[in-house]
N, C-alpha and C positions, 0 to 999 in steps of 0.2 A: 504493500500500500504506500509506504513512504517513498519507495523507489519510483512508483508511478507519479506521485506528486512532484518529486524532484525533476523527472523528465518533462512533465508538463510545464513546470516553471522555466526550464531551460528552453522549451519551444516558444513560450510566450515572449521571451526577451529577444527574439530574432525578427519580430514583426514591427513595422511602423504603425503606431496607433492611429495616425490620421488617414493614411492612404490605404492601409491594409496590405501593403507589399513588404518585402524584406527591408529591414533597416541595415545599417552598415555591417553590423556583426553577421546578420543573416545572409547578406549578399556575399561577404567574404567566404563564409562557410559553404553556402550552396554552390558558389562558383568553383571552389576547390573540389567539391564532390563531382561537379560536372566535368572538370578536367580529368579526374581519376577514372570516370566512366568512359570517357571518350579520348583516349590517349593519342589517336591519330587524326583527330579533327582540328582544323585550323580555326581559331577563334579571334574575335575582335572585341575589345572593351571600349565602350563609349561613355563619356562623361557629359551629361546634359544639364543645362542651366537656363533659367529665365533671366533675360536682361533686365537689370535695374529692379529686381524684385522688392527691394526695400522701399522704392518709390511707390510701388503698387500698394503695399501695406499702408504707407503714409497717406496716399491720396484716396484710396477706396476702402480702407479698413482691413483688419485681419481676416474677417469673414470672407471677403472677396479673395484675399490672398490664399486662404486655405482652400477655397473652391477651385482656384487655378491649380494648386498642387494636386488636388484630387483628380482634376481633369487631366493633368499630365500623366498621372498613374493609370487612369483609364485608357488614355491613348496608347501607352506602352503595352498594357495588357491586351488591348484590342489588336495591336500590331503583331504581337507574338502569337495570338490565336489565329490570325488571318493568313500567316505566311505559308504554313504547311497543312492547311485544311483543319479538320475537326480537332485534331490532337495538338495543333499548334507547333511552334518551333521549340526545339530543345535548347533552352538558354535560361539565363537568370537576369533579374532586374531588381533594383532596390533604391530606396531613398537614403542618400548618404547623410544629408543634413539640410535644413532650410529648403531652398529651391534647387538643390543639387541631386541628380539622379545618376546612377550607374547602370549600364546594361552590358551583358555579355551574350554574344550570339555567333553562330558560324560565319566565317568570313565570306562564304558564298552568297550571303544575303545582303552584301553591300550593293547598293544601286549606283554603279559607277563610283563616284567619290562620296556618295551620301549614304548614311545609315538608312535602313528600311523604315525606321521609326520616323514619324513626322518631325520636321524641323522647320526653323524659320518662324513664321507667324503662328501664334496660339490665339484661338478665339474662345472666349468664355462669356456665356450669357447668364445673367442673373437679374431676375425681376424685370424682364423686358429690356434691360440694358445690355449692350454688346461691348465687350472689352477685347482689344487686340494688343498682343504683346509679342515681342521678338524673343527668340531663344537661340542658343548656340551650343556647340558640342565639340569635344575633342575625341580623336580616335587613336587607339593603340593596337597594332597587330601583335598578338601574343606570340612571341618568338622563343623566349626563354621562360619556361614555366617555373624554373627554380627560384626566380626572384620573389615569388609570392604574389598573391592577388592584391594585397594592399599597395605594393610598389607599382603594379600594373595600373591600378586606379589612379595613383599619383601621376603617372606618366600621361594618362589620358587627360587628366586635369591640367597638367602643364600645357598640353596642346590646346585645350579650350581657352586657357587664359590668354593665348596669343590672338584670339579673335573676339574677345569680349569688346563690346561697343562697335564691332565691325559689322555694319548692317548690310554690306554687300556680300561678304563671304562668311557665313555663320559657322564654319567648321574648319578643322585643321587636323593633320596627322602628327603624331608624336615623332620627333627627331632627336637624336642624341645631342644635337646642338642646343636644344632647349634645356637639357640638364646642365650643359656646360655654361649656359647663360646664368642659371641659378647660382652656380659656383662663383662666376664672375661677380654677380650682384652681391654675394656675401663678402667678397674681397673689397668691393667698393664701399660697402657699408662700414667695414672696419676702418676705412681711411677717411670717411667724410668729415668727421670732427676736426682731424688734423688739417684737412684741406681748407676748412674755414679759418682756422687759426693762422695758417700760412698764406692766406689770401690767394689760394690756387684758383678760386672761382673768380672769373672776370666778367664784368658787366659790359655787354655790347649794346649799342643803340641803333635802332632802325628808324629813320625819319618817316614822318607822315607829311605828305606834300600837298600843296594846292594843285588841283588837276590841270589848271591852265598854265600857271606860271612856273610850276615846279618848285616854288619856294617852300622851305622847311617850315611847317606850322607847329609841329610837335614831334614827339618821338616815343618809341616803346623801348623799355629796358628789358633786355634779354640776358640770360646767364649762360656762360660757357665754363667748362672745367678744363683747365690747362694742367694736366697731370704731369709731374716731373719725369715719370718713366713711360707712361702710356700715351703721352702727347695730348692732343685735344680730344676730349670725350664729348660725344654728341649729347645734347639735352634729352633727345629721345631715348637715351640709355638710362641716365640717372634720374631724370625728373619723375617718371612713373614709379621707379624704385623708391625714391624719397617720399612720394605721396603715399605709398602703401605702408611705410613704416613711421611716417610722421615727421621725419627729419626735414621735410620741405618747409616747415614753418620756420626752422632755424635759418635755412637758406634764404627764404623770402625776406626775413628781417635783415639779413646781411645785404641783400640787394637794395632794399629800401634805404638803408643807411648809406650805402655807397652812392646811390643816386643823389640823395640830399646833400651829401658832402660835396659832390661835383657842382651842384647848383649853387651852393653857398659860396664856394671858392670863386666861381665865375662872377657872381654878384659883387663879391669883395674886390675883384679885379676890374670892376666896371664894365664887364662884358655882357653881351646880350644872352638871355636864356629863353627857352621855350618850355611849355608844359611837358612833362615826361610821365607816361603811364607805366604803372607797375602792376604786375600780376598778383592777384590774391587767390591762392589755391583753395581747394575745397577743405583741406585740413585746417587752414587758418580760421575758417568759420566756426570751428568747434571751440575756439578761444573767445570767451565772453568779453574779454578785454581788448579785442581786435581794434576797435575804434580808438580806444585810449592809447594803445601801443603806437599806432601810426601818428596820432597827435603828439605823442611824446617825442618821436623822432623829428617831426616838424619843429616843435618848440626847441629842441636841442640845437637845430641849425638856424632858427629864426626865419623860417620860410612861410610864405603864404600858401594856403590850401589849394589855390588855383594852379600852382605849379606841379602838383602831384595828383595825377588821375589814377583811378583804380579800375582795373580790368577784371571782370567776373565772367567766367565761362558758364554756358548753359548747364553743363554737367554738374558744376558745383551746386547750382540751384536745385537740380533734379534730385540730388541725393537726399536732401532734407529741406524741402521747399519752405515750410513755415519758419524754421529757425534762420535760414539764410535771408529770407525776406526781412525779418526783424533786424538783423545785423546791417544789411544793406540800407534799409530805411534810416537807421541810426547814423550811418556814414553820410548819407545824403543830407540828412537834417543838420549835420555838422559842417556842411559846406563843401563836401567832396564831390567831384565830377565822377559819375559812375558810367563805365563803358561795358557793354555786353560784347565779349569777344567770341569769335567763331559763330556769329549769328547765322542760323540756317544749317548748322552741322548736325543737329539732332531732330528727332521726330516731334518734339514739343516746343520748338522755338517760340512760336507765337503764344502758346500757353504760358511760357516763361515770361514773355514780354508783357502780357496783360497784367501780371501781378508784380513784377519786379521793377522798382524805380530805376529808370535808365535815362541817361542824357545823350549817349552816343552809341550807335550801332557799328560794330566792325563786322563786315560781311565776310563769311568764310571763304577762304581762297579756293575751295573746291569748285566754286562757280566759275572761276577763271580757268581752271583746268578743262572744264566742259564747254566753255564759251565757243571755242573754235570748232567744236564738233557739231554745233548747231543744237537743235532740240529746244528744250524749255529753259535752259540756263539763262539765256538772254531775257526771256520773258520774266522769269522770277527775279533776276537782278533789277530790272526796271521797276518791277512792282515793289520790291523792298525799298528802293530809293524813294518812290512816290509815297509809300506808306510812312517812311521816316519823315517826309515833309508834312504829311497830314498830322503827324503826332508831334511836330515841332522838335524833331530829333535830328542830329547830325549823323551822316553816314560815311563810313570809311571803308573803301574796298581794299581787301588784302590780296596779296599774291599777284599783283599786276606786273607783267613781265614784257609785254609787247606793245608796240604802238597801236596795233589794231584793238587791243583790249582797252588801252587808254582812250582812244577815240570813241569807242562804244560808250564808255562810262561818261565821257563828256556829253555825248548825245542824249543821255538820260539824266544829265545834270547831277551826277555824283561828284561832289566838289573836292573830296579828299581821297588821296591815293597812298597806299603803302605797298611797296614791292620792289623787285630788282630793277624795274624799268628806270626808276630814279636812284634808289640807293639800296645796297645790301646792308645787313647788320654789320656794324663796324666797331672797333675798339673805342674807348673813351677819347683818346687823343685825336684820332681821325675825325670823330664826330664833332669835337670842338673846333677843329679846323674848318669843317663845313659850316658850322654856326658862324664862325668869324667871317666867312665869305657870303653870308646870307643876303647882304645888300647887293651883291653882284648878280642881279637878275638877268635872265635871258632876254634877248631883244624883243620878244613878243610878250613879255611879262604883263604889259598893260592892256593887252588885247582881252576883250570880254567875249566869251563864247556866245555866238548869236544864233540861237535856234528859233527865235521868234515866239517862244513859249510865253514869256512874260507879257508881251503885247496881247497875245491871244487870250490869256487869262483875265485881262482887264475887262473883256467882254462880259464875263459872268460875274466878276466881282462887283461891277457897277450895278448889275441887275439885282444882285442878292443883298446889296446894301450892308456889307460888313460881315466880318467873321462871326461875331457873337450871334447875330440873327441866323446865320447859316447853321451853326452848330446847335442852337437851342430851339430851332423850329420843330414843332410837334410832328411826329411821323418821320418817315425816311425820305431823305433828300440826297440825290446823287447827281453829279455832273458827268455826262457821257460824251465821249468824242467819237465821231463816226468818220471814217476815211475809207473810201472804196469798198463799202459794204462790211468793213470790219469795225466793230464797236468795242470800246474799252471804257472803263470807269476811271476818271482822273481825280475825282474827289468825292467824298461822302461824309455826311454828318453822323452824329452818334446814333440817331434813330435808325438810319440805314444799316449801320454796322451791327446793331443789336438785333435787327430783324433778320438779316441774311447771313451774318457772320458771327457765330458764337465766339465771345472773347476767348482768345487762346487757341482758336482753331487755325487751320491753314487758309481760311477764307480770304483774308485780305491779301495774303501773299499770292494766292491763286487767281486773283482777278486779272487786271491788266488786259492783255490781248487774248484772254481765254474766256471772255464773256459768253461766246457762242457755245462753249462746252457746258455752260451752266443752264442752258435753255433747251427746250424741245425745238426741233428744227422748224416745225410748222409755226410755232409761236414766234421764233426769231424772225422768220420771213414776214410775218404779219406785223411785227414790231417795226421793221424797217419801212414798211408801207405807211404806218401811222406816223413815223418820224418825217417821212417825205411829205405827208399831208400837213403836219405842223409847220414845216418849213415853207411850203407853198402858200398856205393860208395866213401864216403868222398868228394863228389862233391856237389856244390850248386844246389838245386832243386827248380824249380819254380812251383807255383800252384795258382789257384784262388779259393776263398771261400767267403761265406757269413758270416757276423758277426753281431750279435745283439748289438746295442749300449745301453747306459745307459737308454734311454727313450723308448726302445722297437723297435725302427726303425731298418731297415736293411741297412748295408753298405757292398758294395762289395770291396774286397781287392785283389790286386795282391801281392803275398807273395813269397819272396826268403828265403829259409831255408838253414841254414848252421849248420852242426854238430860241436859242440865245444869240447865235451869230455864226459867221463862217470866215475862214481865211484860206483862200484857194479851195482845195478839195476837203479841207478839214471843217467839219460842222460840229457845233457844240449844242447839246441839249440838256435841259434840266428835267429830271424825273422826280415827281413826288409820288411815293408809293405807300399803299395801305394794305395790310395783311387781311385778306378775306377768306383765308383757308377754312375758318370755322364754318362759314356758310356752305362752302363747297363740300366740306367733309360730311356735313349732315345730309346733303343731297346724295352723296355716294353711299353712306351707310344705309339710308332709307332704301335705295335701289338694291343694294346687296342683300339686305335683310328680307326684302320682299321676294327676291329670287331664291334665297335660302329657304324661306317658308314654303315656297312652291315645291322645292326639291324634297322637303321633309315629308311630303305626302307619299313619296316613293321610298325614301331612305330613312334609316334609324338615326343617323348622325350626319351633320354637315360641318365641315371644318373650313376655315380660311387659312391658306398656306402662305407663309412668308419665307421665301427662299433665301432672303438676305440674312435673317436671324436664325433660321432653322426651326422656327416654331410653327405648330399647327394649333390654331385657336378655335375652340368650340363655338359655333354660331347657334346651332340648334341641336338638341339631343332628346331622343325618346328613351334613353337609357338612364336608370337611376345611378347616381354617383357621378354623372357627367354634367357639370354645370356650365351654362352659357358664360363665356369669358375665360374658362379654363384653357391653359396652354400646355402642350406636351412637345418634347423634342421629336423631330421626324424619326429619329432612331427608335424612340419608344413607340412611336406610331406604327412603324414597321414591325417591331418585335411583338406587338400586341396580337398580330394575326399570323406571324411567320410560323409559329409552332403549330398552328391549327390547319394551315393550308397545305394540301398535298399535291396540288396541281403542278405540273412541270413548268408552267408559265409564271409561277409566282415571282421569278426573277424580274419579269417585266414590270410587275407591280412596284418593286423596289426602285427600279430604274426611273420610271416616270414620276415617282414621288420624291426622288432625291435631287434632281437637277432641273433648273428652269430650261437649260439648253436642250436636254433630252425630251422634255415635255413639248417644247416648241417644235422640235424635229418630228415627233410623233404626230402632233396636230397637223403639221403641214402634209405629212404623208397620208393621213386619214382624210384630209379635205374637210374636216369638221371642226367645231369649237369645243368638242369634248372627247374624252376617252372612256370607253366602257370595258369592264372586265368582270368575269365570273369565275370563281375558283371553288374547287372541291375542298371540303373540310373533313377532318377526321370524324367518323361517326355518320357520314352520309349527308351532312348539311352543306350549305353553300354560302359564299360571301359574294355579294354584288358590290362593285366599286365603280365610281365615276369621278373623273376630274374634269371640271368645266372651266373654261376661260371666260372671265368676266371683264369687260372693258368699261371703265368709268371715266368721266371727264376730269375727275380729281387726281386719281393715281394711275391712270392708264390701265395697263393689263394687270389683272389679278386672277387668283385661282381658288376654286372651291373644290374640296374633296368630300365625297359622299360615300357612306358605307352602310350596307344592310346585310344582316344575317338572315337566312331562311332555310327551311327544310326542303330537301329535294332528293331525287335519286341520281344515281351515277349516269344513267342514260341521258337524262335531261342535260346534265352538265357537259357530257361529251358532245352532244348536238350543238350546245351553245358555243363551245370552243371551236368546233369545226366550222361553224358559221362565221366566227370572227376571223379565222385564218383565211 
């Protein structure tokens, strides 16, 4: 008896209480047993992680975070069951800690370079809300089983660490060089304090220039490590290392002090100075005395706050948004200029911007890398610059290296440039030489870029009678520019942004020359006609149209169009918009419910299918326990009948229920607006199923699924299926 209890206790401590899969101990044990049973099988170990899981818990709560972890475990279990049929794949999986999972499976199940388990985006639905998160993983081919499972997992984790925050490539294979890197990092950590004492760290300065004149307007302080034996060590090597172990705070303070010392010396020498921006790392924000510490350094050297600007990256904010917000607000309240560095580098840039007090945007250099390739980089860059002007922010474009890039930025009126085209990062002495030559401007320094935009903008500024009236007018107000059939928004008031662009979404950034992508084609063509009418008649024209919001949902708008003026082919219109979606939604729901009630005369249950969220919503039901408004996942919807259906065609049922594309294809092939199916059930009964396509003026195409159980004989069923075929 006691022995059984002891063994039961031993079994209990190998399972993860939240997800129901193995914990770390259980995974190590089960994986070793797997190796022992299959000595000749080649295996792979994967280490899987949710990107920025701490942020998820902070923003949405631990309940949502736990739900995502459970969802990940379900995805893993489902993948293992589905690879080799009913018995599944012979492998192991477990939750190591927090949002980290480990998997072991035969190497033959690698899909090219990817694990057979879902990777990349994770979708989690809770209470009607859909959450999308990125994941990443590292892979280790098991070559030497003697090293132990724990060491194998560590190697796969090392591989994963190399792609964290890499949203383009979410996976990597383990290489021995990764282990060598860890050894090198340990060596560097043992030398970092001495390096500070010996001033091995050098401050470099990269100027920020006026786009037209090239004149130095400010500079960014950067740090380099000039090691006495290893030479110049790249910041990409030691900065991430110092951030992980906290030493970056010591290094940051060293840089701040060095910058202030240089500024003080130049002022004492009667020389010109420009504001210098310093980087504030994410680790610095854990110091409650951050503001006081920076003020202390300024007081030490007797410097004005305007000379020291503070750069905050989006990632710093994302790790602990509320805490960072409080610190940054305190810094700004104390007179510091706040710069958001690498703006646009992450998925939540605008969400960050809406909350974080910012004075200057530094546009991530990746847009420069993609500019020559065409695509959307140019559109996004222009939109960011426009958005900055709307918000009374300065914009600095980073990574500018070519004349073509510079000319483009001039054309969209980005006034400040940082990059190799003007200056590379340079040592202190060289930077001071450039400052001393600051008055030696190029010949065209006094030329003003003439794009005609300012003159054109006077057309609407006079009609609107001032900025305050524009911003505070009730409802949404937008200024649109139309050129050769292409329409873009050039300005919007608060009401417009609140109506169409949820604060922190990608809406503002995605406007610009993408307006057409946010509208239905037929509505867009009708809008152009109404604009033409407003221009011809010089009268206000009314219309109604559908507009896609930031999240893909449809909003109905009542629009009043007023023609403001033209300059050549450029035409300017003022749109006053009112949300009338409520009225349209009622019309749609009445229509759908009437249709559903008619279907209920034939069927037991009627569902509305939402392929975007994966939900089936009960509209009507004759079955007890099924309430109107209840929602089930499609997966549960399928599984409810899957075990009872014996028809060979039940796979079709799953297919047309799972994907909007497969439904549309089946509808086109049938030449009808519905799909009908009849399936045999265990015990001789039948299931009747129908999917109907419903088109409404509010949401366009929608889908209703109907189900009825009935008694019948096998002959009747066979005749029904034969007729359908």
